C-alpha positions as CSV (number, residue, x, y, z in Angstrom):
1,M,4.8,17.4,12.7
2,S,8.0,18.2,10.5
3,S,9.2,15.8,7.9
4,T,12.8,16.6,7.6
5,T,14.3,13.0,7.8
6,R,15.5,11.6,4.5
7,P,14.8,8.2,3.6
8,L,18.2,6.2,2.8
9,S,19.1,5.8,-1.0
10,P,18.6,2.4,-2.8
11,S,22.3,2.0,-3.2
12,S,22.7,2.2,0.6
13,L,19.7,0.2,1.5
14,L,20.8,-2.7,-0.9
15,A,24.6,-2.5,-0.7
16,Q,24.8,-4.9,2.6
17,S,21.7,-7.0,1.5
18,A,21.4,-10.7,0.6
19,F,18.8,-10.0,-1.7
20,D,18.0,-8.1,-5.1
21,L,15.4,-5.5,-5.4
22,R,14.0,-4.8,-8.9
23,R,10.9,-3.6,-11.1
24,A,8.6,-6.7,-11.4
25,R,8.0,-8.5,-14.5
26,F,4.6,-9.8,-15.9
27,S,5.7,-13.1,-15.1
28,D,6.3,-12.3,-11.4
29,L,2.6,-11.3,-10.6
30,A,1.5,-15.2,-10.0
31,A,4.3,-15.4,-7.3
32,A,3.3,-12.1,-5.8
33,A,-0.5,-13.2,-5.7
34,R,0.6,-16.3,-3.7
35,M,2.6,-14.4,-1.4
36,C,-0.1,-12.1,-0.7
37,S,-2.5,-14.9,0.1
38,R,-0.1,-16.0,2.7
39,A,1.1,-13.0,4.1
40,F,-2.8,-12.2,4.7
41,D,-4.1,-15.4,5.4
42,D,-5.1,-14.3,9.0
43,D,-5.7,-10.8,8.4
44,V,-8.8,-9.5,9.8
45,L,-10.0,-7.9,6.4
46,F,-8.0,-9.8,3.5
47,G,-8.4,-13.2,5.2
48,R,-11.1,-13.6,7.5
49,L,-13.6,-11.0,6.3
50,I,-13.1,-11.1,2.5
51,H,-11.9,-14.7,2.3
52,P,-13.9,-16.9,4.9
53,Y,-13.8,-20.2,3.0
54,R,-10.0,-19.7,2.4
55,K,-9.2,-23.1,4.2
56,S,-11.4,-24.7,1.7
57,Y,-10.3,-23.3,-1.4
58,P,-6.9,-21.7,-0.8
59,G,-5.7,-21.6,-4.3
60,D,-8.9,-19.2,-4.8
61,V,-7.5,-16.5,-3.0
62,D,-4.5,-16.1,-5.3
63,K,-7.2,-14.9,-7.8
64,Y,-8.2,-12.1,-5.8
65,W,-4.9,-10.7,-5.8
66,Y,-3.8,-11.5,-9.3
67,R,-6.8,-10.2,-11.0
68,R,-6.3,-6.9,-9.3
69,F,-2.5,-6.8,-10.3
70,V,-3.1,-7.7,-14.0
71,V,-5.4,-4.8,-14.4
72,D,-3.3,-2.3,-12.7
73,W,-0.3,-3.7,-14.5
74,W,-1.7,-1.8,-17.8
75,D,-1.5,1.5,-15.8
76,P,1.9,3.4,-15.9
77,S,1.0,5.0,-12.5
78,H,1.2,1.7,-10.5
79,I,4.5,0.3,-10.1
80,F,5.4,-3.3,-8.8
81,L,8.6,-4.1,-7.3
82,V,10.0,-7.4,-6.0
83,T,12.8,-8.7,-4.2
84,T,14.4,-12.0,-4.8
85,V,17.1,-14.4,-3.9
86,P,19.1,-17.1,-5.9
87,S,17.1,-20.2,-6.1
88,A,19.0,-23.0,-4.1
89,E,18.2,-25.4,-6.5
90,Y,19.3,-23.3,-9.8
91,E,21.8,-20.9,-8.5
92,D,24.3,-21.9,-10.9
93,N,22.1,-20.9,-13.7
94,G,21.5,-17.5,-12.1
95,E,17.8,-18.5,-11.2
96,E,16.0,-16.6,-8.7
97,I,12.8,-16.8,-6.8
98,V,10.5,-14.0,-5.8
99,T,10.5,-13.3,-2.0
100,G,8.8,-9.8,-1.4
101,F,6.6,-7.6,-3.2
102,A,5.5,-3.9,-3.1
103,H,2.4,-2.5,-5.3
104,W,2.9,1.5,-5.4
105,S,0.6,4.0,-7.1
106,R,0.6,7.5,-7.8
107,I,-2.4,9.4,-6.9
108,A,-3.3,12.6,-8.2
109,P,-6.2,14.8,-9.0
110,S,-6.3,13.7,-12.6
111,W,-4.6,11.5,-15.3
112,R,-3.3,14.5,-16.6
113,D,-1.3,15.6,-13.6
114,N,0.4,12.0,-13.5
115,Y,1.3,12.3,-17.1
116,K,2.9,15.6,-16.7
117,A,5.0,14.1,-14.0
118,G,6.0,11.1,-16.3
119,W,3.8,8.6,-15.0
120,G,1.0,8.2,-17.6
121,W,-0.1,8.2,-21.2
122,A,-1.3,11.2,-23.4
123,W,-5.0,11.0,-24.2
124,W,-4.0,9.7,-27.6
125,D,-1.9,6.7,-26.8
126,P,-3.8,3.6,-27.7
127,R,-1.9,2.0,-24.7
128,R,-4.5,3.8,-22.5
129,L,-7.1,1.2,-23.9
130,L,-5.2,-1.6,-22.4
131,R,-6.4,-1.3,-18.5
132,P,-10.2,-1.2,-19.4
133,I,-9.7,-4.0,-21.7
134,S,-7.9,-6.2,-19.2
135,R,-10.6,-5.0,-16.8
136,L,-13.3,-6.6,-19.1
137,F,-11.3,-9.5,-19.3
138,V,-10.9,-10.2,-15.7
139,R,-14.7,-9.5,-15.0
140,L,-15.4,-12.1,-17.5
141,L,-12.8,-14.5,-15.9
142,A,-14.4,-14.0,-12.5
143,W,-17.6,-14.9,-14.2
144,L,-16.2,-18.1,-15.5
145,S,-14.1,-19.0,-12.6
146,P,-15.3,-17.4,-9.5
147,N,-13.1,-16.8,-6.2
148,R,-14.8,-19.6,-4.0
149,A,-13.1,-18.5,-1.1
150,A,-14.5,-15.1,-1.0
151,S,-17.5,-13.9,0.6
152,R,-20.3,-12.8,-1.9
153,K,-21.1,-10.0,0.3
154,D,-17.6,-8.6,1.2
155,E,-15.3,-9.6,-1.7
156,F,-15.4,-6.0,-2.9
157,I,-15.7,-4.2,0.5
158,V,-12.4,-2.3,0.0
159,E,-13.6,-0.8,-3.3
160,R,-16.9,0.2,-1.6
161,S,-15.1,2.1,0.8
162,Y,-13.1,4.3,-1.4
163,N,-15.3,7.5,-1.6
164,Y,-15.3,8.0,2.2
165,L,-11.5,8.7,2.1
166,D,-11.1,11.1,-0.6
167,H,-11.0,14.1,1.7
168,I,-7.5,12.6,3.0
169,W,-5.6,12.9,-0.3
170,T,-6.1,16.7,-1.0
171,G,-4.6,19.7,-1.2
172,Q,-0.6,19.4,-0.4
173,R,-1.3,15.5,-0.1
174,S,-3.3,15.5,-3.5
175,E,0.0,14.4,-5.5
176,C,1.3,11.4,-3.7
177,W,2.8,8.1,-3.8
178,Y,0.5,5.3,-2.0
179,L,1.7,2.0,-1.1
180,E,-1.0,-0.4,-2.2
181,C,0.3,-3.6,-1.2
182,L,3.1,-5.2,0.8
183,A,4.1,-8.8,1.2
184,V,7.1,-10.6,2.0
185,H,7.3,-14.5,2.0
186,P,6.9,-15.7,5.5
187,D,10.4,-17.7,5.1
188,Y,12.0,-14.4,4.3
189,Q,10.5,-12.1,6.8
190,K,12.5,-10.0,9.2
191,Q,15.5,-9.9,6.7
192,G,14.9,-6.0,5.6
193,Q,13.1,-6.9,2.3
194,G,9.8,-5.3,3.4
195,R,11.7,-2.2,4.8
196,A,13.5,-2.0,1.4
197,L,10.4,-2.2,-0.8
198,V,8.8,0.5,1.2
199,M,12.0,2.6,1.2
200,M,12.1,2.8,-2.6
201,G,8.5,4.3,-2.5
202,L,9.7,7.0,0.0
203,W,12.9,7.7,-2.1
204,Q,10.9,8.1,-5.2
205,A,8.3,10.5,-3.7
206,Q,11.1,12.6,-2.0
207,R,12.9,13.1,-5.8
208,E,9.4,14.0,-7.3
209,G,9.0,16.4,-4.1
210,V,5.5,14.7,-3.3
211,A,4.0,12.9,-0.4
212,C,3.8,9.3,0.4
213,S,1.1,7.5,2.3
214,V,0.1,4.3,3.6
215,I,-2.7,2.6,5.1
216,A,-1.4,0.1,7.7
217,A,-2.8,-3.1,8.6
218,D,-3.8,-3.5,12.4
219,G,-0.4,-3.9,14.6
220,K,2.0,-2.9,11.6
221,E,1.6,1.1,12.9
222,K,5.0,0.8,14.3
223,F,6.7,-0.7,11.3
224,Y,5.6,2.0,8.9
225,Q,6.4,4.6,11.2
226,A,10.0,3.1,11.7
227,C,10.2,3.1,7.8
228,G,9.6,7.0,7.6
229,F,5.9,7.6,7.8
230,D,6.2,10.0,10.5
231,V,3.0,12.1,9.9
232,G,-0.3,10.7,11.3
233,P,-2.5,9.0,11.8
234,V,-4.4,11.5,9.6
235,G,-7.5,9.1,9.0
236,R,-8.9,5.8,8.9
237,S,-10.0,3.5,6.5
238,G,-13.4,2.9,8.2
239,E,-14.1,6.4,8.8
240,G,-17.3,8.2,7.9
241,E,-21.0,7.4,8.2
242,G,-22.0,4.2,6.3
243,N,-18.2,2.9,5.7
244,P,-18.4,-0.5,5.2
245,L,-14.9,-0.7,6.9
246,K,-16.3,0.9,10.3
247,E,-15.9,-2.3,12.3
248,V,-12.6,-3.5,10.9
249,P,-9.6,-3.1,13.1
250,G,-6.8,-1.0,12.1
251,G,-6.7,0.7,8.6
252,L,-4.9,4.2,9.9
253,V,-3.3,6.3,7.4
254,F,0.2,7.6,7.8
255,F,1.9,10.2,5.6
256,K,5.5,11.2,4.7
257,D,4.9,14.7,3.5
258,K,7.2,16.3,1.2
259,E,10.1,17.8,2.7
260,G,9.7,21.2,4.5
261,L,5.9,20.8,4.5
262,V,4.6,21.0,8.0
263,L,0.6,20.5,8.3
264,P,-1.3,20.7,11.4
265,D,-2.5,17.5,13.1
266,R,-6.1,16.1,12.7
267,Q,-8.3,17.3,15.1
268,F,-9.8,14.6,17.6
269,G,-12.9,13.4,16.5
270,S,-14.9,10.4,15.4
271,W,-12.8,9.3,12.6
272,M,-10.8,7.8,15.6
273,D,-13.5,5.3,16.6
274,G,-12.8,1.8,15.8
275,H,-11.1,-1.1,16.9
276,G,-7.3,-2.1,16.9
277,V,-4.1,-2.1,19.0
278,F,-3.1,1.6,18.2
279,D,-2.2,3.4,21.4
280,W,-4.5,6.5,20.8
281,D,-3.9,7.6,24.4
282,E,-0.3,8.2,23.6
283,W,-0.8,9.8,20.1
284,K,-3.1,12.3,21.7
285,K,-0.7,13.0,24.7
286,G,2.1,13.9,21.7
287,V,-0.2,15.8,19.6
288,E,-1.3,17.8,22.9
289,T,2.3,18.4,23.9
290,K,3.2,19.5,20.5
291,S,0.5,22.0,20.6
292,T,1.5,23.4,24.0
293,D,5.3,23.6,22.6
294,N,4.3,25.9,19.6
295,Q,2.0,28.1,21.4
296,E,3.3,31.8,21.6
297,P,4.7,33.0,25.1
298,E,2.7,35.6,26.7
C-alpha cells in the first residue's frame, strides 16, 4: 500500500485547539500514570489480565505505569508528550492540568543508530548510566512496595512477548518511531487530543525520513488508521509459537512507512490467528483486490 499522505503540521493541528501540546516534564509523569490507569482500566490486557485486583488496590495500578516511565525518561530515544488545558481553579495564575499523554520511542538496530540521528548519548557520556541506575532503583522500590493490583504471573507478560516481534521492525522499518502508549483523560476525550499526540510522532518520523508504528488495542484499529497508519496489519502482538500474548485480543501492528516506500502486504498465515473485532475478511478482500490490480496485463 502506498504511503504518500503527509500528516498535518503541528502548527495546523493546534491552531484551532482548546488545548496545548508540549514535551512532558518529569513532574508530569505521575499525572500521566494516573491517566493510563483510568484509560486502560477495562482494557483486556493492561486492565483485566495484568491487573485483576485493580478494584481492590486502584492506586497501585499507577505504580505499573509510573515506574516504567521513570526508567525510560532517562533514555533520550524516548519522548514523552502531554496535552494540557488551563485549570479552572487557577486559570488566572496560568496553572494547567495534564489531560493527555503519549510515550514515543525511537527504535533502531543499535544505540549507535539513534545517536547518529540525534536521539542518544555517546558511549562515553556519563548520562548513559542514568537509565540502568533508575532501573535498579525501580526494582528495589517494587520489592519494598509491590503492585498489589497486579497478577504475579502476568505483571510482566508484555516484556516476555518482545522477542516474538523482532522480525517486524527490520529492513526498511528497522529505524522507526513507535507509539508505546497513548492515553487521554476520560473527561477530555473526543476533543482531538489523542489525534494530536499521535500526529506529532508521525510528523517527526516524516521529518527524519523513517517509518512510524503502533500496536493497536482491540477496537482502536480504525482510530490509528484514520490518524495515518495506513499500512497493515503487518503483525500481531500475540503471534509466534509460545507467545504469552497469543490469546489476548487485538494487538495488531500498523505502520506509516517513510514517504515513497511501498512494501508488499504480509502473506496470510497463522500470524493472523487470534481474537478481536478487526474485520479480517474486509482486509483480505482489499489485499486481493490490490494484488489483482497490480498484475501485469497479458
